[in-house]
C-alpha positions as a printed NumPy array, in Angstrom:
array([[ -1.638,  12.882, -15.098],
       [  1.223,  11.018, -13.465],
       [  0.817,  10.252,  -9.779],
       [  3.494,  12.642,  -8.677],
       [  1.558,  15.487, -10.569],
       [ -1.498,  14.578,  -8.999],
       [  0.239,  14.508,  -5.619],
       [  1.49 ,  18.135,  -6.3  ],
       [ -2.058,  19.177,  -7.284],
       [ -3.371,  17.664,  -4.106],
       [ -0.883,  19.374,  -2.131],
       [ -1.873,  22.806,  -3.746],
       [ -5.598,  22.276,  -3.157],
       [ -5.013,  21.266,   0.542],
       [ -3.113,  24.438,   0.875],
       [ -5.774,  26.676,  -0.689],
       [ -8.474,  24.98 ,   1.372],
       [ -6.176,  25.496,   4.779],
       [ -6.511,  21.666,   5.485],
       [ -3.524,  21.461,   7.784],
       [ -3.998,  17.84 ,   8.667],
       [ -4.435,  16.536,   4.968],
       [ -1.509,  18.729,   4.008],
       [  0.735,  17.362,   6.579],
       [ -0.159,  13.755,   5.394],
       [  0.585,  14.937,   1.582],
       [  3.869,  16.537,   2.533],
       [  5.023,  13.363,   4.407],
       [  4.315,  11.262,   1.34 ],
       [  6.076,  13.912,  -0.974],
       [  9.277,  13.662,   1.269],
       [  8.827,   9.808,   1.386],
       [  8.773,   9.92 ,  -2.635],
       [ 11.744,  12.264,  -2.628],
       [ 13.771,   9.997,  -0.613],
       [ 12.897,   7.055,  -3.056],
       [ 13.794,   9.118,  -6.06 ],
       [ 17.225,   9.861,  -4.3  ],
       [ 17.638,   6.201,  -3.401],
       [ 16.905,   5.09 ,  -7.021],
       [ 19.04 ,   7.968,  -8.492],
       [ 16.011,   9.097, -10.804],
       [ 14.056,  12.   , -11.31 ],
       [ 10.858,  10.416, -11.688],
       [  9.508,   7.204, -10.238],
       [  7.489,   4.732, -12.29 ],
       [  3.887,   4.452, -11.456],
       [  4.588,   0.913,  -9.757],
       [  7.481,   2.455,  -7.607],
       [  5.202,   5.165,  -6.587],
       [  2.452,   2.728,  -5.386],
       [  5.072,   0.786,  -3.595],
       [  6.164,   3.974,  -1.482],
       [  2.547,   4.628,  -0.886],
       [  1.894,   1.136,   0.245],
       [  5.13 ,   1.278,   2.648],
       [  3.764,   4.723,   4.104],
       [  0.232,   3.157,   4.73 ],
       [  1.818,   0.181,   6.396],
       [  3.681,   2.418,   8.76 ],
       [  0.479,   4.297,   9.48 ],
       [ -1.326,   0.972,  10.213],
       [  1.403,  -0.261,  12.67 ],
       [  1.189,   3.124,  14.529],
       [ -2.45 ,   2.833,  14.72 ],
       [ -2.237,  -0.395,  16.178],
       [  0.403,   0.578,  18.468],
       [ -1.415,   3.492,  19.796],
       [ -4.757,   1.537,  20.228],
       [ -2.786,  -1.023,  22.47 ],
       [ -1.202,   1.9  ,  24.481],
       [ -4.478,   3.595,  25.156],
       [ -3.809,   6.581,  22.945],
       [ -7.063,   6.901,  20.904],
       [ -6.526,  10.61 ,  19.836],
       [ -3.244,   9.611,  18.179],
       [ -4.789,   6.464,  16.677],
       [ -7.363,   8.547,  15.214],
       [ -4.76 ,  10.918,  13.61 ],
       [ -2.969,   7.855,  11.976],
       [ -6.266,   6.513,  10.78 ],
       [ -7.206,   9.737,   8.984],
       [ -3.605,   9.828,   7.462],
       [ -4.278,   6.383,   6.23 ],
       [ -7.392,   7.685,   4.398],
       [ -5.53 ,  10.433,   2.705],
       [ -2.72 ,   8.015,   1.407],
       [ -4.961,   5.471,   0.281],
       [ -6.398,   7.85 ,  -2.368],
       [ -3.141,   7.217,  -4.158],
       [ -3.418,   3.565,  -4.125],
       [ -5.085,   1.59 ,  -6.994],
       [ -8.54 ,   0.072,  -6.41 ],
       [ -7.916,  -2.994,  -4.327],
       [ -9.097,  -6.423,  -5.458],
       [-12.065,  -7.827,  -3.789],
       [-11.713, -10.831,  -1.538],
       [-13.264, -13.079,  -4.464],
       [-11.155, -11.725,  -7.068],
       [ -7.999, -12.238,  -5.03 ],
       [ -9.04 , -15.845,  -4.131],
       [ -9.382, -16.457,  -7.759],
       [ -6.069, -14.985,  -8.928],
       [ -4.398, -16.971,  -6.395],
       [ -5.958, -20.229,  -7.432],
       [ -5.093, -19.456, -10.73 ],
       [ -1.473, -18.751,  -9.887],
       [ -1.291, -21.923,  -7.783],
       [ -2.53 , -23.946, -10.952],
       [ -0.127, -22.159, -13.197],
       [  2.963, -22.788, -11.03 ],
       [  1.875, -26.343, -10.088],
       [  2.33 , -25.68 ,  -6.249],
       [  1.105, -28.563,  -4.051],
       [  2.215, -28.06 ,  -0.577],
       [  2.843, -25.258,   2.029],
       [  6.61 , -25.553,   0.99 ],
       [  5.83 , -23.726,  -2.112],
       [  4.169, -20.775,  -0.644],
       [  6.961, -18.293,  -1.16 ],
       [  7.033, -18.489,  -4.924],
       [  3.214, -18.567,  -5.192],
       [  2.968, -15.175,  -2.828],
       [  5.68 , -13.603,  -5.071],
       [  3.929, -14.335,  -8.16 ],
       [  0.504, -13.276,  -7.014],
       [  2.052,  -9.872,  -5.63 ],
       [  3.479,  -9.307,  -8.937],
       [  0.11 , -10.041, -10.845],
       [ -2.109,  -7.933,  -8.331],
       [  0.302,  -4.803,  -8.64 ],
       [ -0.387,  -3.182,  -5.501],
       [ -4.043,  -3.872,  -5.425],
       [ -3.655,  -6.504,  -2.54 ],
       [ -1.529,  -6.416,   0.64 ],
       [  0.905,  -9.242,   1.419],
       [ -0.833, -10.277,   4.698],
       [ -4.154, -11.126,   2.992],
       [ -2.388, -12.865,   0.088],
       [ -0.238, -15.082,   2.525],
       [ -3.399, -16.003,   4.55 ],
       [ -5.379, -17.142,   1.445],
       [ -2.217, -18.933,   0.128],
       [ -1.921, -20.705,   3.315],
       [ -5.441, -21.887,   3.443],
       [ -5.562, -23.149,  -0.111],
       [ -2.132, -24.933,  -0.213],
       [ -2.423, -28.298,   1.986]])
């Protein structure tokens, strides 16, 4: 089952369960997928593109969550947090910190990077290998600590 078919099935089950909050988050994701399809002029997104759209939406929710926390709006922050949990079900299983660090070390050796000046290419290569299973912030942090 493709991710888009799974999304349609999840929307249908949320409708039948009368779970308005979950349904809202899923419809928002479907809308974002639709905009991505229009932007790329395609009928179906590849699995990698689908994951990229989901990651983008999760990042938006995390930013909103932090803003609501700082702004003293815990009820809105909690809503964003619940939406993140719904969206994360469409993401691949994330890499453990140890696996991510091992992947980064292997990539650094592969590219022969020796200083922080070469962080950009290392991060780009790791993101391609991780294929949506690690966020850019954690990759950047680990690469920064491993490169002198």
